[in-house]
C-alpha positions as CSV (number, residue, x, y, z in Angstrom):
1,X,0.0,0.0,0.0
2,X,1.3,3.5,-0.9
3,X,-0.7,5.4,1.8
4,X,1.0,6.6,4.9
5,X,0.0,5.3,8.3
6,X,-1.7,8.7,9.0
7,X,-3.7,8.4,5.8
8,X,-4.7,4.9,6.5
9,X,-5.8,5.9,10.0
10,X,-8.0,8.6,8.6
11,X,-9.6,6.2,6.1
12,X,-10.1,3.4,8.7
13,X,-12.0,5.8,10.9
14,X,-14.7,5.9,8.2
15,X,-14.9,2.1,7.9
16,X,-18.1,0.7,9.4
17,X,-18.1,-2.9,7.9
18,X,-15.8,-5.8,8.5
19,X,-16.0,-6.7,4.8
20,X,-14.9,-3.2,3.7
21,X,-12.4,-3.8,0.8
22,X,-10.0,-1.2,2.3
23,X,-10.0,-2.9,5.7
24,X,-9.3,-6.2,4.0
25,X,-6.5,-4.6,2.1
26,X,-5.0,-3.1,5.2
27,X,-4.9,-6.5,6.9
28,X,-2.3,-7.6,4.4
29,X,0.0,-4.6,5.2
30,X,2.8,-5.9,7.3
31,X,3.8,-2.6,8.8
32,X,3.5,-2.6,12.6
33,X,1.7,0.7,12.6
34,X,-0.9,-0.5,10.2
35,X,-1.4,-3.8,12.2
36,X,-1.9,-1.7,15.3
37,X,-4.6,0.3,13.6
38,X,-6.2,-3.0,12.5
39,X,-6.2,-4.2,16.1
40,X,-7.8,-0.9,17.2
41,X,-10.5,-1.3,14.6
42,X,-11.2,-4.8,15.7
43,X,-11.8,-3.5,19.2
44,X,-14.1,-0.9,17.8
45,X,-16.1,-3.5,16.0
46,X,-16.5,-5.5,19.2
47,X,-17.6,-2.5,21.1
48,X,-20.2,-1.7,18.4
49,X,-21.4,-5.3,18.4
50,X,-21.9,-5.1,22.2
51,X,-23.8,-1.8,21.9
52,X,-26.0,-3.3,19.2
53,X,-26.7,-6.3,21.4
54,X,-27.6,-4.0,24.3
55,X,-29.8,-1.9,22.0
56,X,-31.7,-4.9,20.7
57,X,-32.2,-6.2,24.3
58,X,-33.6,-2.8,25.3
59,X,-36.0,-3.0,22.3
60,X,-37.7,-6.2,23.5
61,X,-40.7,-4.6,25.1
62,X,-41.2,-2.2,22.2
63,X,-40.8,-4.9,19.6
64,X,-43.3,-7.1,21.3
65,X,-45.9,-4.3,21.2
66,X,-45.0,-3.3,17.6
67,X,-45.6,-6.9,16.6
68,X,-49.1,-6.6,18.0
69,X,-49.8,-3.5,15.9
70,X,-49.2,-1.1,18.8
71,X,-47.1,1.8,17.4
72,X,-47.4,4.8,19.8
73,X,-45.5,3.6,22.8
74,X,-44.7,6.1,25.5
75,X,-41.7,5.5,27.8
76,X,-42.1,7.3,31.1
77,X,-39.5,8.1,33.8
78,X,-38.7,10.6,36.5
79,X,-35.8,12.2,38.2
80,X,-35.5,14.1,41.4
81,X,-37.2,11.9,44.0
82,X,-34.3,12.0,46.5
83,X,-33.0,15.6,46.5
84,X,-33.6,18.0,49.4
85,X,-34.5,20.8,47.0
86,X,-36.0,21.4,43.7
87,X,-38.8,19.8,41.7
88,X,-39.4,16.3,40.7
89,X,-39.4,16.0,36.9
90,X,-41.0,13.4,34.7
91,X,-40.8,12.9,30.9
92,X,-42.9,10.9,28.5
93,X,-41.4,10.0,25.1
94,X,-42.8,8.3,22.1
95,X,-40.1,7.1,19.7
96,X,-40.6,6.0,16.1
97,X,-40.2,2.3,15.5
98,X,-37.1,2.8,13.4
99,X,-35.3,4.9,16.1
100,X,-31.7,3.9,16.7
101,X,-29.3,5.3,19.3
102,X,-26.5,2.8,20.2
103,X,-25.4,3.4,23.8
104,X,-28.6,5.0,25.0
105,X,-29.4,3.7,28.4
106,X,-30.2,4.8,32.0
107,X,-29.3,8.5,32.2
108,X,-27.5,7.9,35.5
109,X,-25.0,5.7,33.7
110,X,-24.0,8.4,31.1
111,X,-21.8,11.5,31.3
112,X,-23.4,14.9,31.1
113,X,-21.9,15.4,27.6
114,X,-23.5,12.1,26.4
115,X,-26.8,12.9,28.0
116,X,-26.9,16.3,26.3
117,X,-26.1,14.6,22.9
118,X,-28.8,12.0,23.3
119,X,-31.2,14.7,24.5
120,X,-30.9,16.6,21.3
121,X,-31.2,13.3,19.2
122,X,-34.3,12.4,21.1
123,X,-36.0,15.8,20.6
124,X,-35.1,15.7,16.9
125,X,-36.5,12.2,16.3
126,X,-39.3,11.6,18.8
127,X,-42.9,11.5,17.6
128,X,-43.9,13.3,20.8
129,X,-42.3,14.5,24.1
130,X,-44.0,15.6,27.2
131,X,-42.6,16.9,30.4
132,X,-44.2,17.2,33.9
133,X,-42.7,19.3,36.6
134,X,-44.0,19.2,40.2
135,X,-42.5,21.8,42.6
136,X,-41.6,21.7,46.2
137,X,-45.0,22.7,47.7
138,X,-46.8,19.8,46.0
139,X,-44.0,17.4,47.0
140,X,-44.4,18.5,50.6
141,X,-48.2,18.4,50.6
142,X,-48.7,15.2,48.5
143,X,-45.5,13.3,49.6
144,X,-42.9,12.4,47.0
145,X,-44.5,9.2,45.8
146,X,-47.8,10.9,44.8
147,X,-45.9,14.0,43.5
148,X,-43.9,11.7,41.2
149,X,-47.2,10.1,40.0
150,X,-48.6,13.5,39.4
151,X,-45.5,14.5,37.4
152,X,-45.8,11.4,35.2
153,X,-49.5,12.1,34.6
154,X,-48.7,15.6,33.7
155,X,-46.0,14.5,31.2
156,X,-48.5,12.2,29.5
157,X,-51.0,15.0,29.1
158,X,-48.3,17.2,27.5
159,X,-47.7,14.7,24.7
160,X,-48.9,15.9,21.3
161,X,-50.0,12.4,20.4
162,X,-52.0,10.2,22.7
163,X,-50.0,6.9,23.3
164,X,-51.5,3.5,22.8
165,X,-49.4,2.0,25.5
166,X,-47.2,3.1,28.4
167,X,-43.9,1.6,29.6
168,X,-43.3,3.1,33.0
169,X,-40.2,2.9,35.2
170,X,-41.3,1.2,38.4
171,X,-44.5,3.0,38.9
172,X,-48.2,2.3,38.3
173,X,-50.6,5.0,37.2
174,X,-54.1,3.9,38.2
175,X,-55.6,7.2,37.2
176,X,-54.5,6.8,33.6
177,X,-56.7,4.6,31.5
178,X,-54.1,3.8,28.8
179,X,-52.8,0.2,28.9
180,X,-49.5,0.1,30.7
181,X,-46.8,-2.0,32.3
182,X,-44.4,-0.9,35.1
183,X,-40.9,-2.2,34.7
184,X,-38.4,-2.3,37.6
185,X,-35.1,-0.6,36.4
186,X,-37.0,0.2,33.2
187,X,-34.5,2.9,32.2
188,X,-32.0,0.1,31.7
189,X,-34.4,-2.3,30.0
190,X,-36.5,-0.2,27.6
191,X,-35.2,2.2,25.1
192,X,-38.3,4.3,25.4
193,X,-38.0,4.6,29.2
194,X,-34.2,5.3,28.8
195,X,-35.1,8.2,26.4
196,X,-37.6,9.5,28.9
197,X,-34.9,9.3,31.7
198,X,-32.6,11.4,29.5
199,X,-35.2,14.1,28.9
200,X,-36.2,14.2,32.5
201,X,-32.6,14.3,33.8
202,X,-31.4,17.0,31.4
203,X,-34.5,19.1,32.0
204,X,-34.1,19.0,35.8
205,X,-30.4,19.6,35.7
206,X,-30.9,22.7,33.7
207,X,-33.5,24.0,36.2
208,X,-31.1,23.3,39.1
209,X,-28.3,25.1,37.3
210,X,-30.5,28.1,37.0
211,X,-31.3,27.8,40.7
212,X,-27.6,27.7,41.3
213,X,-27.2,31.0,39.5
214,X,-29.9,32.5,41.6
215,X,-28.5,31.2,44.8
216,X,-24.8,30.7,44.3
217,X,-24.0,30.0,47.9
218,X,-25.7,26.6,47.8
219,X,-23.9,25.0,44.8
220,X,-27.1,23.6,43.2
221,X,-25.4,23.4,39.8
222,X,-23.0,20.8,41.3
223,X,-25.2,18.5,43.5
224,X,-28.6,19.2,41.9
225,X,-30.2,19.5,45.3
226,X,-29.0,16.2,46.8
227,X,-27.9,16.1,50.4
228,X,-24.1,16.4,49.8
229,X,-21.8,17.7,52.5
230,X,-21.4,20.9,50.5
231,X,-25.2,21.3,50.4
232,X,-25.7,20.6,54.1
233,X,-22.9,23.0,55.1
234,X,-24.6,25.7,53.0
235,X,-27.9,25.1,54.7
236,X,-26.2,25.3,58.1
237,X,-24.5,28.6,57.2
238,X,-27.2,30.3,55.1
239,X,-30.5,28.6,56.1
240,X,-33.1,27.2,53.7
241,X,-34.8,28.8,50.7
242,X,-38.3,28.3,49.3
243,X,-37.2,25.4,47.1
244,X,-36.0,23.2,50.0
245,X,-38.4,20.4,50.8
246,X,-39.8,20.8,54.3
247,X,-41.0,17.2,54.5
248,X,-37.5,15.8,53.9
249,X,-34.9,15.2,56.6
250,X,-32.8,17.1,57.7
251,X,-34.8,20.1,56.3
252,X,-37.8,19.0,58.4
253,X,-35.7,19.0,61.6
254,X,-34.1,22.3,60.6
255,X,-37.6,24.0,60.2
256,X,-38.8,22.5,63.5
257,X,-35.8,23.5,65.5
């Protein structure tokens, strides 16, 4: 081969098939640099195969419903049940049957950069996206379980298309008449729920970052309202703000003291 190793590297980065003629040609090149590139490409193929297998596994619930003629499937998830401050946010997402996003999974397993990237991809391709946001006052008056349910119900109502079926992350919605199934750890088992987890997480994180700008002493943009040492120290020093959940310990004890 007449190409330099740098040129070969650039071409190999564009190869997506093991049967690509250029890849097969490179395999006969005895230069150590080229053989190293081939090994790297083989690792890339293995990673892609693993991601494809994961994606197909996470399509099981959707594919079962598609096979029954059920096309509008909404995945539903929430974020923000555990923090001491801020809202609980739920998202409902209806993806098209041909949607593909290798590596999409539970938002907690992804970096912020990847979440943002998937978020944009989901908004660009989803048939419908709904978001439900329930604030601190409702969380304190209803309790977090019922506030979460209310957020999910709100997200469903915000969808531009009415879903035929709901796939919900570990929650039943008895007030919603749409057929549904609750899936424990659903954000790691269903691509629709995973998409909803991304939308909910990115939406809430952005809200908490704005809260951090408004109240810089608390560091909300870092801990997103969870009970970290930094957050607890800030409460001890500056007191609580309206967004702190009065029904959650140690905020409850702080208010009562």
